[in-house]
C-alpha positions as CSV (number, residue, x, y, z in Angstrom):
1,M,103.5,185.2,-72.1
2,D,101.4,185.1,-74.5
3,T,103.2,188.3,-76.7
4,Q,99.5,187.9,-79.1
5,F,98.0,189.3,-75.7
6,L,100.9,192.2,-75.3
7,Q,100.5,192.9,-79.2
8,D,96.6,193.2,-78.6
9,N,97.2,195.2,-76.1
10,W,100.0,197.4,-76.3
11,M,98.1,200.4,-75.5
12,L,97.3,198.9,-71.9
13,L,100.7,198.1,-71.0
14,A,101.5,201.7,-72.5
15,L,99.5,203.1,-70.1
16,A,100.5,200.9,-67.1
17,L,103.5,201.9,-67.5
18,A,103.3,205.8,-68.1
19,S,100.9,205.5,-64.5
20,G,103.5,203.1,-62.6
21,A,106.6,205.4,-63.8
22,M,104.4,208.6,-62.3
23,L,103.1,207.2,-59.4
24,A,107.3,206.1,-57.9
25,W,108.2,210.5,-60.0
26,N,106.1,211.4,-57.3
27,F,108.1,209.2,-54.0
28,I,111.3,209.6,-55.7
29,G,111.3,213.3,-57.4
30,G,110.6,214.1,-54.0
31,S,113.1,212.2,-52.5
32,L,115.5,213.9,-55.1
33,S,114.8,218.2,-54.5
34,G,115.8,217.1,-50.7
35,V,111.7,217.8,-49.8
36,E,110.2,215.4,-47.4
37,Q,107.0,215.0,-47.5
38,A,105.0,215.2,-43.7
39,D,101.9,213.1,-43.3
40,T,99.6,214.0,-41.1
41,L,101.3,213.0,-37.4
42,K,104.6,214.1,-39.0
43,A,103.1,218.0,-39.1
44,T,101.0,217.2,-36.3
45,R,104.6,216.5,-34.0
46,L,106.1,220.0,-35.9
47,Y,103.7,222.1,-36.0
48,N,103.5,221.3,-32.0
49,D,107.7,221.8,-31.9
50,D,106.7,225.1,-33.1
51,A,107.5,224.6,-36.6
52,L,106.9,227.7,-38.9
53,V,103.6,226.9,-40.6
54,L,103.5,228.2,-44.5
55,D,100.0,228.6,-46.5
56,V,101.0,229.3,-49.7
57,R,97.3,229.4,-51.0
58,E,95.1,232.1,-52.4
59,D,93.2,234.7,-50.1
60,K,90.0,233.3,-50.0
61,E,91.3,229.6,-50.1
62,Y,92.9,230.6,-47.2
63,T,89.9,232.8,-45.2
64,A,87.8,230.1,-45.7
65,G,90.0,228.5,-43.2
66,H,93.7,227.5,-42.6
67,I,96.1,226.2,-39.6
68,P,95.9,228.4,-36.8
69,K,99.3,230.2,-36.4
70,A,99.9,229.6,-39.8
71,R,101.6,232.5,-42.2
72,H,99.9,233.3,-45.2
73,I,101.9,233.9,-48.3
74,P,100.6,232.8,-51.6
75,L,102.4,231.3,-54.1
76,G,102.3,233.3,-56.4
77,Q,104.2,235.9,-54.5
78,L,106.9,233.9,-52.7
79,A,109.5,234.5,-54.8
80,G,109.5,238.3,-54.3
81,R,108.6,237.9,-50.4
82,L,110.6,235.4,-49.6
83,Q,113.4,238.0,-47.3
84,E,109.7,238.1,-45.1
85,L,111.6,234.7,-44.1
86,D,114.5,234.7,-43.7
87,K,115.3,235.0,-39.9
88,F,113.3,231.2,-40.5
89,K,115.7,230.0,-42.5
90,G,117.5,227.4,-40.0
91,K,114.2,226.2,-38.2
92,P,111.6,223.1,-39.3
93,I,108.8,225.0,-42.3
94,L,105.8,223.1,-43.1
95,V,103.8,224.5,-46.1
96,A,100.5,224.1,-46.5
97,C,98.5,224.5,-49.6
98,R,95.7,222.9,-50.7
99,S,96.4,219.1,-51.7
100,G,99.8,219.2,-51.1
101,Q,100.9,219.9,-54.9
102,R,101.5,224.1,-55.2
103,S,103.3,223.5,-51.7
104,A,105.6,221.2,-53.0
105,R,106.5,223.6,-55.6
106,A,107.1,226.2,-53.0
107,C,109.1,223.5,-50.8
108,G,111.4,223.9,-54.0
109,M,111.5,227.4,-54.1
110,L,112.4,227.2,-50.3
111,K,115.2,225.1,-50.4
112,K,116.5,226.9,-53.2
113,A,116.5,229.8,-51.5
114,G,118.3,228.3,-48.6
115,F,116.0,226.9,-45.6
116,E,117.6,224.2,-44.7
117,T,114.5,222.4,-42.9
118,V,111.5,222.2,-45.0
119,Y,108.6,220.3,-45.0
120,N,105.2,219.7,-47.3
121,L,102.2,219.0,-46.1
122,A,101.0,215.9,-47.6
123,G,97.1,215.8,-48.8
124,G,97.3,219.8,-48.0
125,I,94.5,221.5,-46.2
126,I,92.1,218.1,-46.9
127,A,94.5,215.8,-45.4
128,W,94.7,217.9,-42.2
129,E,90.9,218.3,-41.9
130,R,89.9,214.9,-42.7
131,A,92.3,214.2,-39.8
132,N,89.6,216.4,-37.7
133,L,92.9,218.8,-36.7
134,P,92.6,222.5,-35.7
135,V,91.4,224.7,-38.4
136,T,90.5,228.4,-37.5
137,K,89.5,231.7,-39.8
138,K,90.7,233.8,-37.4
């Protein structure tokens, strides 16, 4: 390997390594937290098997369209409203937001509070809609 190239392009190399590390953390971090990612196929199976769907988006986002039968608790209110979900501690919970970021945080909160089987909807409602899965405004 040409060391001169590495010396001349050390910033590009650092950027590539940082990007790779962030990508790896997305996969490893979720596994370490005990939260499983559910793609739309797995999410559909969970939905059909009567898992609780928890939507943690803000009110305007939720009313614009959500997964049918989803329970709505915005992420900012979740910590104070966990007791509303106590009866679901032993049931699978599929958590959704717009893109999967807020729902990942919500999944961490649920796991910490003792919820056994928590899934993050990978890609969020965006992925759900792209897969032409049902959305309601009711």
